[in-house]
Each structure stands twice: as C-alpha cells, then as structure tokens.
Predicted model as a PDB file, atoms N, CA, C, CB and O in Angstrom, pLDDT in the B-factor column:
MODEL        1                                                                  
ATOM      1  N   MET A   1     109.522  92.113 108.401  1.00 54.00           N  
ATOM      2  CA  MET A   1     109.575  93.371 108.199  1.00 54.00           C  
ATOM      3  C   MET A   1     108.478  94.124 107.195  1.00 54.00           C  
ATOM      4  CB  MET A   1     110.845  93.518 107.800  1.00 54.00           C  
ATOM      5  O   MET A   1     108.579  93.842 106.001  1.00 54.00           O  
ATOM      6  N   SER A   2     107.643  94.877 107.516  1.00 77.00           N  
ATOM      7  CA  SER A   2     106.444  95.765 107.012  1.00 77.00           C  
ATOM      8  C   SER A   2     107.215  96.443 105.785  1.00 77.00           C  
ATOM      9  CB  SER A   2     105.782  96.986 108.263  1.00 77.00           C  
ATOM     10  O   SER A   2     108.440  96.462 105.664  1.00 77.00           O  
ATOM     11  N   VAL A   3     106.413  96.924 105.015  1.00 86.00           N  
ATOM     12  CA  VAL A   3     106.768  98.022 104.254  1.00 86.00           C  
ATOM     13  C   VAL A   3     106.192  99.608 104.677  1.00 86.00           C  
ATOM     14  CB  VAL A   3     106.307  97.620 102.897  1.00 86.00           C  
ATOM     15  O   VAL A   3     104.979  99.778 104.800  1.00 86.00           O  
ATOM     16  N   VAL A   4     107.064 100.631 104.866  1.00 94.00           N  
ATOM     17  CA  VAL A   4     106.922 101.381 105.028  1.00 94.00           C  
ATOM     18  C   VAL A   4     106.866 102.771 104.268  1.00 94.00           C  
ATOM     19  CB  VAL A   4     107.335 101.124 105.622  1.00 94.00           C  
ATOM     20  O   VAL A   4     107.961 103.144 103.848  1.00 94.00           O  
ATOM     21  N   PHE A   5     105.972 103.463 104.058  1.00 97.00           N  
ATOM     22  CA  PHE A   5     105.482 104.292 103.066  1.00 97.00           C  
ATOM     23  C   PHE A   5     105.912 105.863 103.445  1.00 97.00           C  
ATOM     24  CB  PHE A   5     103.881 104.055 102.954  1.00 97.00           C  
ATOM     25  O   PHE A   5     105.905 106.258 104.611  1.00 97.00           O  
ATOM     26  N   ASP A   6     106.263 106.651 102.389  1.00 97.00           N  
ATOM     27  CA  ASP A   6     106.770 108.074 102.345  1.00 97.00           C  
ATOM     28  C   ASP A   6     105.399 108.951 102.087  1.00 97.00           C  
ATOM     29  CB  ASP A   6     107.990 108.297 101.063  1.00 97.00           C  
ATOM     30  O   ASP A   6     105.124 109.159 100.905  1.00 97.00           O  
ATOM     31  N   PHE A   7     104.692 109.377 102.890  1.00 98.00           N  
ATOM     32  CA  PHE A   7     103.583 110.366 102.535  1.00 98.00           C  
ATOM     33  C   PHE A   7     103.974 111.547 102.209  1.00 98.00           C  
ATOM     34  CB  PHE A   7     102.684 110.581 103.498  1.00 98.00           C  
ATOM     35  O   PHE A   7     103.021 112.299 102.004  1.00 98.00           O  
ATOM     36  N   SER A   8     105.126 112.083 102.060  1.00 97.00           N  
ATOM     37  CA  SER A   8     105.337 113.876 102.191  1.00 97.00           C  
ATOM     38  C   SER A   8     104.613 114.327 101.000  1.00 97.00           C  
ATOM     39  CB  SER A   8     107.128 114.560 102.098  1.00 97.00           C  
ATOM     40  O   SER A   8     104.002 115.385 101.146  1.00 97.00           O  
ATOM     41  N   LYS A   9     104.543 113.744  99.822  1.00 98.00           N  
ATOM     42  CA  LYS A   9     103.702 114.703  98.822  1.00 98.00           C  
ATOM     43  C   LYS A   9     102.211 114.450  99.398  1.00 98.00           C  
ATOM     44  CB  LYS A   9     103.855 114.234  96.985  1.00 98.00           C  
ATOM     45  O   LYS A   9     101.351 115.198  98.933  1.00 98.00           O  
ATOM     46  N   LEU A  10     101.736 113.358 100.485  1.00 98.00           N  
ATOM     47  CA  LEU A  10     100.343 113.450 100.801  1.00 98.00           C  
ATOM     48  C   LEU A  10     100.154 114.923 101.596  1.00 98.00           C  
ATOM     49  CB  LEU A  10      99.882 112.096 101.737  1.00 98.00           C  
ATOM     50  O   LEU A  10      99.283 115.789 101.687  1.00 98.00           O  
ATOM     51  N   LYS A  11     101.510 114.671 102.117  1.00 98.00           N  
ATOM     52  CA  LYS A  11     101.386 115.868 103.474  1.00 98.00           C  
ATOM     53  C   LYS A  11     101.354 117.403 102.923  1.00 98.00           C  
ATOM     54  CB  LYS A  11     102.930 115.783 104.632  1.00 98.00           C  
ATOM     55  O   LYS A  11     101.040 118.298 103.707  1.00 98.00           O  
ATOM     56  N   GLY A  12     101.570 117.598 102.034  1.00 98.00           N  
ATOM     57  CA  GLY A  12     102.053 118.755 100.766  1.00 98.00           C  
ATOM     58  C   GLY A  12     100.520 119.169 100.508  1.00 98.00           C  
ATOM     59  O   GLY A  12     100.029 120.291 100.627  1.00 98.00           O  
ATOM     60  N   LEU A  13      99.764 117.723 100.046  1.00 98.00           N  
ATOM     61  CA  LEU A  13      98.408 118.126  99.245  1.00 98.00           C  
ATOM     62  C   LEU A  13      97.413 118.478 100.623  1.00 98.00           C  
ATOM     63  CB  LEU A  13      97.689 116.612  98.090  1.00 98.00           C  
ATOM     64  O   LEU A  13      96.345 119.083 100.529  1.00 98.00           O  
ATOM     65  N   ILE A  14      97.864 118.082 101.621  1.00 98.00           N  
ATOM     66  CA  ILE A  14      97.071 118.140 102.832  1.00 98.00           C  
ATOM     67  C   ILE A  14      97.126 119.645 103.314  1.00 98.00           C  
ATOM     68  CB  ILE A  14      97.638 117.098 103.957  1.00 98.00           C  
ATOM     69  O   ILE A  14      96.046 120.075 103.721  1.00 98.00           O  
ATOM     70  N   ARG A  15      98.086 120.432 103.337  1.00 98.00           N  
ATOM     71  CA  ARG A  15      98.340 121.485 103.554  1.00 98.00           C  
ATOM     72  C   ARG A  15      97.881 122.493 102.801  1.00 98.00           C  
ATOM     73  CB  ARG A  15      99.323 121.484 103.654  1.00 98.00           C  
ATOM     74  O   ARG A  15      97.389 123.568 103.143  1.00 98.00           O  
ATOM     75  N   GLU A  16      98.145 121.918 101.459  1.00 98.00           N  
ATOM     76  CA  GLU A  16      97.362 122.796 100.176  1.00 98.00           C  
ATOM     77  C   GLU A  16      96.342 123.018  99.987  1.00 98.00           C  
ATOM     78  CB  GLU A  16      97.399 122.497  99.130  1.00 98.00           C  
ATOM     79  O   GLU A  16      95.807 124.067  99.629  1.00 98.00           O  
ATOM     80  N   HIS A  17      95.750 121.576 100.314  1.00 98.00           N  
ATOM     81  CA  HIS A  17      93.858 122.051 100.231  1.00 98.00           C  
ATOM     82  C   HIS A  17      93.031 122.380 101.799  1.00 98.00           C  
ATOM     83  CB  HIS A  17      92.781 120.373  99.469  1.00 98.00           C  
ATOM     84  O   HIS A  17      92.008 123.049 101.941  1.00 98.00           O  
ATOM     85  N   CYS A  18      93.673 121.821 102.663  1.00 98.00           N  
ATOM     86  CA  CYS A  18      93.176 121.764 103.729  1.00 98.00           C  
ATOM     87  C   CYS A  18      93.533 122.643 104.646  1.00 98.00           C  
ATOM     88  CB  CYS A  18      93.277 120.768 104.083  1.00 98.00           C  
ATOM     89  O   CYS A  18      92.663 123.174 105.335  1.00 98.00           O  
ATOM     90  N   GLY A  19      95.095 122.997 104.838  1.00 98.00           N  
ATOM     91  CA  GLY A  19      95.544 123.728 105.573  1.00 98.00           C  
ATOM     92  C   GLY A  19      95.975 123.161 106.824  1.00 98.00           C  
ATOM     93  O   GLY A  19      96.833 123.859 107.365  1.00 98.00           O  
ATOM     94  N   SER A  20      95.663 122.139 107.450  1.00 98.00           N  
ATOM     95  CA  SER A  20      96.208 121.284 108.637  1.00 98.00           C  
ATOM     96  C   SER A  20      95.519 119.929 108.517  1.00 98.00           C  
ATOM     97  CB  SER A  20      95.893 121.970 110.150  1.00 98.00           C  
ATOM     98  O   SER A  20      94.468 119.833 107.882  1.00 98.00           O  
ATOM     99  N   GLN A  21      96.139 118.782 109.167  1.00 98.00           N  
ATOM    100  CA  GLN A  21      95.749 117.863 109.366  1.00 98.00           C  
ATOM    101  C   GLN A  21      94.506 117.608 109.972  1.00 98.00           C  
ATOM    102  CB  GLN A  21      96.496 117.485 109.758  1.00 98.00           C  
ATOM    103  O   GLN A  21      93.643 116.979 109.358  1.00 98.00           O  
ATOM    104  N   ALA A  22      94.329 118.013 111.071  1.00 98.00           N  
ATOM    105  CA  ALA A  22      93.026 117.602 111.499  1.00 98.00           C  
ATOM    106  C   ALA A  22      92.113 118.228 110.630  1.00 98.00           C  
ATOM    107  CB  ALA A  22      92.728 117.917 112.906  1.00 98.00           C  
ATOM    108  O   ALA A  22      91.075 117.606 110.852  1.00 98.00           O  
ATOM    109  N   VAL A  23      91.864 119.077 109.777  1.00 98.00           N  
ATOM    110  CA  VAL A  23      90.975 119.296 108.978  1.00 98.00           C  
ATOM    111  C   VAL A  23      90.819 118.329 107.699  1.00 98.00           C  
ATOM    112  CB  VAL A  23      91.168 120.533 108.696  1.00 98.00           C  
ATOM    113  O   VAL A  23      89.706 118.028 107.269  1.00 98.00           O  
ATOM    114  N   PHE A  24      91.743 117.971 107.255  1.00 98.00           N  
ATOM    115  CA  PHE A  24      91.939 117.100 105.993  1.00 98.00           C  
ATOM    116  C   PHE A  24      91.215 115.730 106.954  1.00 98.00           C  
ATOM    117  CB  PHE A  24      93.938 116.924 105.281  1.00 98.00           C  
ATOM    118  O   PHE A  24      90.121 115.325 106.561  1.00 98.00           O  
ATOM    119  N   ALA A  25      91.657 115.260 107.815  1.00 98.00           N  
ATOM    120  CA  ALA A  25      91.177 113.974 108.887  1.00 98.00           C  
ATOM    121  C   ALA A  25      89.656 114.160 108.876  1.00 98.00           C  
ATOM    122  CB  ALA A  25      91.834 114.096 110.693  1.00 98.00           C  
ATOM    123  O   ALA A  25      89.083 113.252 108.274  1.00 98.00           O  
ATOM    124  N   GLU A  26      88.753 115.224 109.454  1.00 98.00           N  
ATOM    125  CA  GLU A  26      87.338 115.438 109.013  1.00 98.00           C  
ATOM    126  C   GLU A  26      86.760 115.203 108.230  1.00 98.00           C  
ATOM    127  CB  GLU A  26      87.004 116.184 108.921  1.00 98.00           C  
ATOM    128  O   GLU A  26      85.729 114.534 108.294  1.00 98.00           O  
ATOM    129  N   LYS A  27      87.489 115.924 106.740  1.00 98.00           N  
ATOM    130  CA  LYS A  27      86.933 115.980 105.723  1.00 98.00           C  
ATOM    131  C   LYS A  27      86.753 114.556 105.011  1.00 98.00           C  
ATOM    132  CB  LYS A  27      87.583 116.906 105.063  1.00 98.00           C  
ATOM    133  O   LYS A  27      85.902 114.365 104.142  1.00 98.00           O  
ATOM    134  N   ILE A  28      87.735 113.475 105.517  1.00 98.00           N  
ATOM    135  CA  ILE A  28      87.886 112.115 104.896  1.00 98.00           C  
ATOM    136  C   ILE A  28      87.182 111.250 106.036  1.00 98.00           C  
ATOM    137  CB  ILE A  28      89.568 111.657 104.561  1.00 98.00           C  
ATOM    138  O   ILE A  28      87.276 110.035 105.863  1.00 98.00           O  
ATOM    139  N   GLY A  29      86.638 111.582 106.934  1.00 98.00           N  
ATOM    140  CA  GLY A  29      86.015 111.072 108.148  1.00 98.00           C  
ATOM    141  C   GLY A  29      86.767 110.062 109.130  1.00 98.00           C  
ATOM    142  O   GLY A  29      86.410 108.938 109.484  1.00 98.00           O  
ATOM    143  N   ILE A  30      87.523 110.540 109.354  1.00 98.00           N  
ATOM    144  CA  ILE A  30      88.308 109.983 110.259  1.00 98.00           C  
ATOM    145  C   ILE A  30      88.990 111.001 111.746  1.00 98.00           C  
ATOM    146  CB  ILE A  30      89.405 109.435 109.281  1.00 98.00           C  
ATOM    147  O   ILE A  30      88.813 112.220 111.750  1.00 98.00           O  
ATOM    148  N   SER A  31      89.573 110.458 112.646  1.00 98.00           N  
ATOM    149  CA  SER A  31      89.986 111.611 113.839  1.00 98.00           C  
ATOM    150  C   SER A  31      91.319 112.096 113.410  1.00 98.00           C  
ATOM    151  CB  SER A  31      90.126 110.972 115.528  1.00 98.00           C  
ATOM    152  O   SER A  31      91.649 111.839 112.252  1.00 98.00           O  
ATOM    153  N   ALA A  32      92.208 112.819 114.234  1.00 98.00           N  
ATOM    154  CA  ALA A  32      92.829 113.154 114.050  1.00 98.00           C  
ATOM    155  C   ALA A  32      94.064 112.210 114.677  1.00 98.00           C  
ATOM    156  CB  ALA A  32      92.493 114.214 114.190  1.00 98.00           C  
ATOM    157  O   ALA A  32      95.250 112.338 114.374  1.00 98.00           O  
ATOM    158  N   THR A  33      93.678 111.524 115.339  1.00 98.00           N  
ATOM    159  CA  THR A  33      94.458 110.319 115.927  1.00 98.00           C  
ATOM    160  C   THR A  33      94.535 109.410 115.118  1.00 98.00           C  
ATOM    161  CB  THR A  33      93.981 109.732 117.058  1.00 98.00           C  
ATOM    162  O   THR A  33      95.552 108.723 115.031  1.00 98.00           O  
ATOM    163  N   SER A  34      93.363 109.207 114.287  1.00 98.00           N  
ATOM    164  CA  SER A  34      93.379 107.798 113.337  1.00 98.00           C  
ATOM    165  C   SER A  34      94.409 108.640 111.843  1.00 98.00           C  
ATOM    166  CB  SER A  34      91.138 107.099 112.752  1.00 98.00           C  
ATOM    167  O   SER A  34      95.173 107.934 111.185  1.00 98.00           O  
ATOM    168  N   LEU A  35      94.288 109.737 111.613  1.00 98.00           N  
ATOM    169  CA  LEU A  35      95.308 110.199 110.557  1.00 98.00           C  
ATOM    170  C   LEU A  35      96.816 109.898 110.997  1.00 98.00           C  
ATOM    171  CB  LEU A  35      95.140 111.814 110.305  1.00 98.00           C  
ATOM    172  O   LEU A  35      97.699 109.359 110.329  1.00 98.00           O  
ATOM    173  N   TYR A  36      96.865 110.348 112.191  1.00 98.00           N  
ATOM    174  CA  TYR A  36      98.418 110.396 112.648  1.00 98.00           C  
ATOM    175  C   TYR A  36      99.042 109.214 112.711  1.00 98.00           C  
ATOM    176  CB  TYR A  36      98.646 110.953 113.960  1.00 98.00           C  
ATOM    177  O   TYR A  36     100.256 109.123 112.525  1.00 98.00           O  
ATOM    178  N   ASP A  37      98.045 107.883 113.058  1.00 98.00           N  
ATOM    179  CA  ASP A  37      98.211 106.752 112.904  1.00 98.00           C  
ATOM    180  C   ASP A  37      98.799 106.270 111.694  1.00 98.00           C  
ATOM    181  CB  ASP A  37      97.234 106.307 113.129  1.00 98.00           C  
ATOM    182  O   ASP A  37      99.771 105.517 111.628  1.00 98.00           O  
ATOM    183  N   ARG A  38      97.968 106.885 110.476  1.00 98.00           N  
ATOM    184  CA  ARG A  38      98.321 106.181 109.119  1.00 98.00           C  
ATOM    185  C   ARG A  38      99.723 106.992 108.664  1.00 98.00           C  
ATOM    186  CB  ARG A  38      96.936 106.357 107.852  1.00 98.00           C  
ATOM    187  O   ARG A  38     100.772 106.494 108.256  1.00 98.00           O  
ATOM    188  N   LEU A  39      99.479 108.030 108.816  1.00 98.00           N  
ATOM    189  CA  LEU A  39     101.109 108.501 108.400  1.00 98.00           C  
ATOM    190  C   LEU A  39     102.227 108.386 109.026  1.00 98.00           C  
ATOM    191  CB  LEU A  39     101.287 109.696 108.241  1.00 98.00           C  
ATOM    192  O   LEU A  39     103.348 108.675 108.608  1.00 98.00           O  
ATOM    193  N   GLY A  40     101.773 107.749 110.540  1.00 96.00           N  
ATOM    194  CA  GLY A  40     103.259 107.163 111.063  1.00 96.00           C  
ATOM    195  C   GLY A  40     103.379 105.591 110.239  1.00 96.00           C  
ATOM    196  O   GLY A  40     104.493 105.084 110.367  1.00 96.00           O  
ATOM    197  N   ASN A  41     102.803 105.123 109.770  1.00 96.00           N  
ATOM    198  CA  ASN A  41     102.531 103.765 109.188  1.00 96.00           C  
ATOM    199  C   ASN A  41     102.283 102.992 110.174  1.00 96.00           C  
ATOM    200  CB  ASN A  41     103.552 103.171 108.398  1.00 96.00           C  
ATOM    201  O   ASN A  41     102.821 101.889 110.069  1.00 96.00           O  
ATOM    202  N   ARG A  42     101.385 103.231 111.521  1.00 96.00           N  
ATOM    203  CA  ARG A  42     101.407 102.098 112.086  1.00 96.00           C  
ATOM    204  C   ARG A  42      99.818 101.484 111.336  1.00 96.00           C  
ATOM    205  CB  ARG A  42     101.582 102.300 113.870  1.00 96.00           C  
ATOM    206  O   ARG A  42      99.441 100.313 111.389  1.00 96.00           O  
ATOM    207  N   VAL A  43      99.316 102.261 110.881  1.00 95.00           N  
ATOM    208  CA  VAL A  43      97.563 101.727 110.688  1.00 95.00           C  
ATOM    209  C   VAL A  43      97.566 101.933 108.646  1.00 95.00           C  
ATOM    210  CB  VAL A  43      95.906 103.398 111.891  1.00 95.00           C  
ATOM    211  O   VAL A  43      97.834 103.016 108.128  1.00 95.00           O  
ATOM    212  N   PRO A  44      97.360 101.182 108.156  1.00 96.00           N  
ATOM    213  CA  PRO A  44      97.228 101.295 106.772  1.00 96.00           C  
ATOM    214  C   PRO A  44      95.999 102.233 106.399  1.00 96.00           C  
ATOM    215  CB  PRO A  44      97.087  99.890 106.178  1.00 96.00           C  
ATOM    216  O   PRO A  44      94.937 102.097 107.007  1.00 96.00           O  
ATOM    217  N   PHE A  45      96.175 103.365 105.208  1.00 98.00           N  
ATOM    218  CA  PHE A  45      94.514 103.960 104.836  1.00 98.00           C  
ATOM    219  C   PHE A  45      93.900 103.036 104.078  1.00 98.00           C  
ATOM    220  CB  PHE A  45      94.366 105.399 103.927  1.00 98.00           C  
ATOM    221  O   PHE A  45      94.591 102.262 103.416  1.00 98.00           O  
ATOM    222  N   ASP A  46      92.633 102.972 104.051  1.00 97.00           N  
ATOM    223  CA  ASP A  46      91.508 102.197 103.653  1.00 97.00           C  
ATOM    224  C   ASP A  46      91.231 102.841 102.348  1.00 97.00           C  
ATOM    225  CB  ASP A  46      90.281 102.200 104.680  1.00 97.00           C  
ATOM    226  O   ASP A  46      91.569 103.983 102.034  1.00 97.00           O  
ATOM    227  N   THR A  47      90.659 102.090 101.708  1.00 97.00           N  
ATOM    228  CA  THR A  47      90.103 102.396 100.528  1.00 97.00           C  
ATOM    229  C   THR A  47      89.163 103.632 100.212  1.00 97.00           C  
ATOM    230  CB  THR A  47      89.501 101.356 100.262  1.00 97.00           C  
ATOM    231  O   THR A  47      89.439 104.480  99.364  1.00 97.00           O  
ATOM    232  N   VAL A  48      88.231 103.634 100.850  1.00 98.00           N  
ATOM    233  CA  VAL A  48      87.224 104.694 101.118  1.00 98.00           C  
ATOM    234  C   VAL A  48      88.298 105.930 101.521  1.00 98.00           C  
ATOM    235  CB  VAL A  48      86.016 104.224 102.441  1.00 98.00           C  
ATOM    236  O   VAL A  48      88.453 106.794 100.658  1.00 98.00           O  
ATOM    237  N   GLU A  49      89.009 106.056 102.718  1.00 98.00           N  
ATOM    238  CA  GLU A  49      90.030 107.009 102.809  1.00 98.00           C  
ATOM    239  C   GLU A  49      90.676 107.792 101.501  1.00 98.00           C  
ATOM    240  CB  GLU A  49      91.029 106.315 103.461  1.00 98.00           C  
ATOM    241  O   GLU A  49      90.748 108.998 101.266  1.00 98.00           O  
ATOM    242  N   ILE A  50      91.079 106.738 100.803  1.00 98.00           N  
ATOM    243  CA  ILE A  50      91.806 107.115  99.974  1.00 98.00           C  
ATOM    244  C   ILE A  50      91.067 107.579  98.590  1.00 98.00           C  
ATOM    245  CB  ILE A  50      92.697 106.136  99.892  1.00 98.00           C  
ATOM    246  O   ILE A  50      91.402 108.513  97.860  1.00 98.00           O  
ATOM    247  N   ASP A  51      90.186 106.851  98.457  1.00 98.00           N  
ATOM    248  CA  ASP A  51      89.075 107.484  97.602  1.00 98.00           C  
ATOM    249  C   ASP A  51      88.299 109.295  97.913  1.00 98.00           C  
ATOM    250  CB  ASP A  51      87.847 106.275  97.833  1.00 98.00           C  
ATOM    251  O   ASP A  51      88.158 110.288  97.200  1.00 98.00           O  
ATOM    252  N   ARG A  52      88.041 109.035  99.010  1.00 98.00           N  
ATOM    253  CA  ARG A  52      87.469 110.326  99.594  1.00 98.00           C  
ATOM    254  C   ARG A  52      89.187 111.529  99.736  1.00 98.00           C  
ATOM    255  CB  ARG A  52      86.518 109.778 101.543  1.00 98.00           C  
ATOM    256  O   ARG A  52      89.073 112.754  99.786  1.00 98.00           O  
ATOM    257  N   ALA A  53      90.301 110.963  99.766  1.00 98.00           N  
ATOM    258  CA  ALA A  53      90.978 112.283  99.904  1.00 98.00           C  
ATOM    259  C   ALA A  53      91.458 112.551  98.213  1.00 98.00           C  
ATOM    260  CB  ALA A  53      92.425 112.181 101.161  1.00 98.00           C  
ATOM    261  O   ALA A  53      91.822 113.671  97.853  1.00 98.00           O  
ATOM    262  N   MET A  54      91.402 111.393  97.270  1.00 98.00           N  
ATOM    263  CA  MET A  54      91.577 111.679  95.856  1.00 98.00           C  
ATOM    264  C   MET A  54      90.436 112.594  95.452  1.00 98.00           C  
ATOM    265  CB  MET A  54      91.605 110.365  94.989  1.00 98.00           C  
ATOM    266  O   MET A  54      90.656 113.184  94.394  1.00 98.00           O  
ATOM    267  N   LYS A  55      89.263 112.863  96.033  1.00 98.00           N  
ATOM    268  CA  LYS A  55      87.867 113.492  95.144  1.00 98.00           C  
ATOM    269  C   LYS A  55      88.259 115.069  96.027  1.00 98.00           C  
ATOM    270  CB  LYS A  55      85.722 112.482  95.589  1.00 98.00           C  
ATOM    271  O   LYS A  55      88.021 116.161  95.513  1.00 98.00           O  
ATOM    272  N   LEU A  56      88.692 114.958  96.982  1.00 98.00           N  
ATOM    273  CA  LEU A  56      89.018 116.107  97.788  1.00 98.00           C  
ATOM    274  C   LEU A  56      89.982 116.803  97.382  1.00 98.00           C  
ATOM    275  CB  LEU A  56      89.280 115.852  98.979  1.00 98.00           C  
ATOM    276  O   LEU A  56      89.937 118.007  97.637  1.00 98.00           O  
ATOM    277  N   PHE A  57      91.129 116.268  96.638  1.00 98.00           N  
ATOM    278  CA  PHE A  57      92.390 116.969  96.145  1.00 98.00           C  
ATOM    279  C   PHE A  57      92.168 116.864  94.415  1.00 98.00           C  
ATOM    280  CB  PHE A  57      93.965 116.088  96.788  1.00 98.00           C  
ATOM    281  O   PHE A  57      93.143 116.926  93.667  1.00 98.00           O  
ATOM    282  N   GLY A  58      91.025 116.728  93.990  1.00 98.00           N  
ATOM    283  CA  GLY A  58      90.915 116.797  92.653  1.00 98.00           C  
ATOM    284  C   GLY A  58      91.347 116.125  91.275  1.00 98.00           C  
ATOM    285  O   GLY A  58      91.001 116.317  90.109  1.00 98.00           O  
ATOM    286  N   LEU A  59      92.267 115.240  91.903  1.00 98.00           N  
ATOM    287  CA  LEU A  59      92.963 114.376  91.332  1.00 98.00           C  
ATOM    288  C   LEU A  59      92.214 112.849  90.914  1.00 98.00           C  
ATOM    289  CB  LEU A  59      94.060 114.293  92.229  1.00 98.00           C  
ATOM    290  O   LEU A  59      91.322 112.243  91.508  1.00 98.00           O  
ATOM    291  N   PRO A  60      92.890 112.531  89.767  1.00 97.00           N  
ATOM    292  CA  PRO A  60      92.572 111.168  89.327  1.00 97.00           C  
ATOM    293  C   PRO A  60      92.872 109.802  89.870  1.00 97.00           C  
ATOM    294  CB  PRO A  60      93.011 111.109  88.292  1.00 97.00           C  
ATOM    295  O   PRO A  60      94.036 109.851  90.268  1.00 97.00           O  
ATOM    296  N   ASP A  61      92.385 108.632  90.071  1.00 95.00           N  
ATOM    297  CA  ASP A  61      92.808 107.623  90.823  1.00 95.00           C  
ATOM    298  C   ASP A  61      94.038 107.447  89.926  1.00 95.00           C  
ATOM    299  CB  ASP A  61      91.779 106.385  91.056  1.00 95.00           C  
ATOM    300  O   ASP A  61      94.817 106.846  90.665  1.00 95.00           O  
ATOM    301  N   THR A  62      94.650 107.632  88.753  1.00 97.00           N  
ATOM    302  CA  THR A  62      96.049 107.349  88.363  1.00 97.00           C  
ATOM    303  C   THR A  62      97.066 107.864  89.121  1.00 97.00           C  
ATOM    304  CB  THR A  62      96.301 107.759  87.143  1.00 97.00           C  
ATOM    305  O   THR A  62      98.210 107.476  88.885  1.00 97.00           O  
ATOM    306  N   ALA A  63      96.880 108.610  89.927  1.00 98.00           N  
ATOM    307  CA  ALA A  63      97.538 109.382  91.006  1.00 98.00           C  
ATOM    308  C   ALA A  63      98.095 108.686  92.355  1.00 98.00           C  
ATOM    309  CB  ALA A  63      96.564 110.363  91.408  1.00 98.00           C  
ATOM    310  O   ALA A  63      99.183 108.828  92.914  1.00 98.00           O  
ATOM    311  N   ILE A  64      96.798 107.755  92.743  1.00 98.00           N  
ATOM    312  CA  ILE A  64      97.087 106.953  94.032  1.00 98.00           C  
ATOM    313  C   ILE A  64      98.316 106.310  94.325  1.00 98.00           C  
ATOM    314  CB  ILE A  64      96.242 105.971  94.140  1.00 98.00           C  
ATOM    315  O   ILE A  64      98.542 106.144  95.523  1.00 98.00           O  
ATOM    316  N   ASN A  65      99.148 105.916  93.528  1.00 98.00           N  
ATOM    317  CA  ASN A  65     100.190 105.224  93.589  1.00 98.00           C  
ATOM    318  C   ASN A  65     101.410 106.165  94.248  1.00 98.00           C  
ATOM    319  CB  ASN A  65     100.421 104.678  92.203  1.00 98.00           C  
ATOM    320  O   ASN A  65     102.063 105.894  95.256  1.00 98.00           O  
ATOM    321  N   GLU A  66     101.515 107.164  93.525  1.00 97.00           N  
ATOM    322  CA  GLU A  66     102.469 108.344  94.098  1.00 97.00           C  
ATOM    323  C   GLU A  66     101.878 109.300  95.019  1.00 97.00           C  
ATOM    324  CB  GLU A  66     103.016 109.208  92.987  1.00 97.00           C  
ATOM    325  O   GLU A  66     102.340 110.439  95.091  1.00 97.00           O  
ATOM    326  N   ILE A  67     100.754 108.875  95.831  1.00 98.00           N  
ATOM    327  CA  ILE A  67     100.807 109.763  96.965  1.00 98.00           C  
ATOM    328  C   ILE A  67     100.344 108.949  97.783  1.00 98.00           C  
ATOM    329  CB  ILE A  67     100.125 111.039  96.952  1.00 98.00           C  
ATOM    330  O   ILE A  67     100.144 109.484  98.873  1.00 98.00           O  
ATOM    331  N   PHE A  68     100.018 107.626  97.734  1.00 98.00           N  
ATOM    332  CA  PHE A  68      99.772 106.738  99.008  1.00 98.00           C  
ATOM    333  C   PHE A  68     100.655 105.498  99.236  1.00 98.00           C  
ATOM    334  CB  PHE A  68      98.352 106.216  98.974  1.00 98.00           C  
ATOM    335  O   PHE A  68     100.673 104.773 100.230  1.00 98.00           O  
ATOM    336  N   PHE A  69     101.340 105.410  98.175  1.00 97.00           N  
ATOM    337  CA  PHE A  69     102.088 104.211  98.019  1.00 97.00           C  
ATOM    338  C   PHE A  69     103.711 104.399  97.631  1.00 97.00           C  
ATOM    339  CB  PHE A  69     101.348 103.406  96.924  1.00 97.00           C  
ATOM    340  O   PHE A  69     104.250 103.554  96.916  1.00 97.00           O  
ATOM    341  N   VAL A  70     104.223 105.187  97.978  1.00 96.00           N  
ATOM    342  CA  VAL A  70     105.798 105.615  97.906  1.00 96.00           C  
ATOM    343  C   VAL A  70     106.700 104.872  99.033  1.00 96.00           C  
ATOM    344  CB  VAL A  70     105.955 107.332  98.162  1.00 96.00           C  
ATOM    345  O   VAL A  70     106.680 105.166 100.228  1.00 96.00           O  
ATOM    346  N   LYS A  71     107.434 103.934  98.484  1.00 95.00           N  
ATOM    347  CA  LYS A  71     107.951 103.107  99.773  1.00 95.00           C  
ATOM    348  C   LYS A  71     109.142 103.872 100.316  1.00 95.00           C  
ATOM    349  CB  LYS A  71     108.437 101.493  99.407  1.00 95.00           C  
ATOM    350  O   LYS A  71     109.905 104.515  99.594  1.00 95.00           O  
ATOM    351  N   LYS A  72     109.235 103.785 101.394  1.00 89.00           N  
ATOM    352  CA  LYS A  72     110.674 104.804 102.072  1.00 89.00           C  
ATOM    353  C   LYS A  72     111.597 103.789 102.535  1.00 89.00           C  
ATOM    354  CB  LYS A  72     110.314 105.956 103.608  1.00 89.00           C  
ATOM    355  O   LYS A  72     111.292 102.820 103.231  1.00 89.00           O  
ATOM    356  N   TYR A  73     112.830 104.100 102.069  1.00 79.00           N  
ATOM    357  CA  TYR A  73     113.821 103.147 101.972  1.00 79.00           C  
ATOM    358  C   TYR A  73     114.754 103.935 103.591  1.00 79.00           C  
ATOM    359  CB  TYR A  73     114.734 103.167 100.068  1.00 79.00           C  
ATOM    360  O   TYR A  73     114.509 105.064 104.014  1.00 79.00           O  
ATOM    361  N   GLY A  74     115.635 103.108 104.119  1.00 63.00           N  
ATOM    362  CA  GLY A  74     116.291 103.405 105.128  1.00 63.00           C  
ATOM    363  C   GLY A  74     115.339 103.310 106.641  1.00 63.00           C  
ATOM    364  O   GLY A  74     114.460 102.509 106.959  1.00 63.00           O  
ATOM    365  N   LYS A  75     115.808 104.241 107.238  1.00 58.00           N  
ATOM    366  CA  LYS A  75     115.080 104.192 108.428  1.00 58.00           C  
ATOM    367  C   LYS A  75     113.543 104.908 108.506  1.00 58.00           C  
ATOM    368  CB  LYS A  75     115.997 104.810 109.408  1.00 58.00           C  
ATOM    369  O   LYS A  75     113.423 106.057 108.082  1.00 58.00           O  
ATOM    370  N   PRO A  76     112.670 104.370 108.923  1.00 49.00           N  
ATOM    371  CA  PRO A  76     111.347 105.100 108.942  1.00 49.00           C  
ATOM    372  C   PRO A  76     111.137 106.139 109.736  1.00 49.00           C  
ATOM    373  CB  PRO A  76     110.381 104.344 109.235  1.00 49.00           C  
ATOM    374  O   PRO A  76     110.048 106.713 109.728  1.00 49.00           O  
TER     375      PRO A  76                                                      
ENDMDL                                                                          
END                                                                             
C-alpha cells in the first residue's frame, strides 16, 4: 500500500496565490492534467516542482513537509 498525502494546505495556498489550479500548474511548469494527477496522489511531485512552488508562495524550505508530505489516514 502506497502513502497517500493530504494536499489541503497546498490547495489553499494555490487559491490564495494563483486563484486557480490551472494558473498554478502553468507557473510551476506543468500541465493542469499533470497537477491533477499529483493532487490525486497518482504521480508524486518532483523536487523541481516543489522548489518552484515554494518560491512562488514565498515560503522557506522548512515548510515543505507541512505542505507536500502530510500523510492522509483513512480512505484516500
């Protein structure tokens, strides 16, 4: 069984800083479909995408775990 991550904090930051997931995807250099796959836990975010997102949000690298690696428990 693979780990499932809770991206609710990331989704809030996306709304706050970009307005939509499509705009966020474009700003970090991936397609909206690729972002959908990542937020659905089908494909992991890579380090370049995470780095671009953190810079876009103006957050320190120390906040990465609380945004990208919060484990979801129960049904995904």
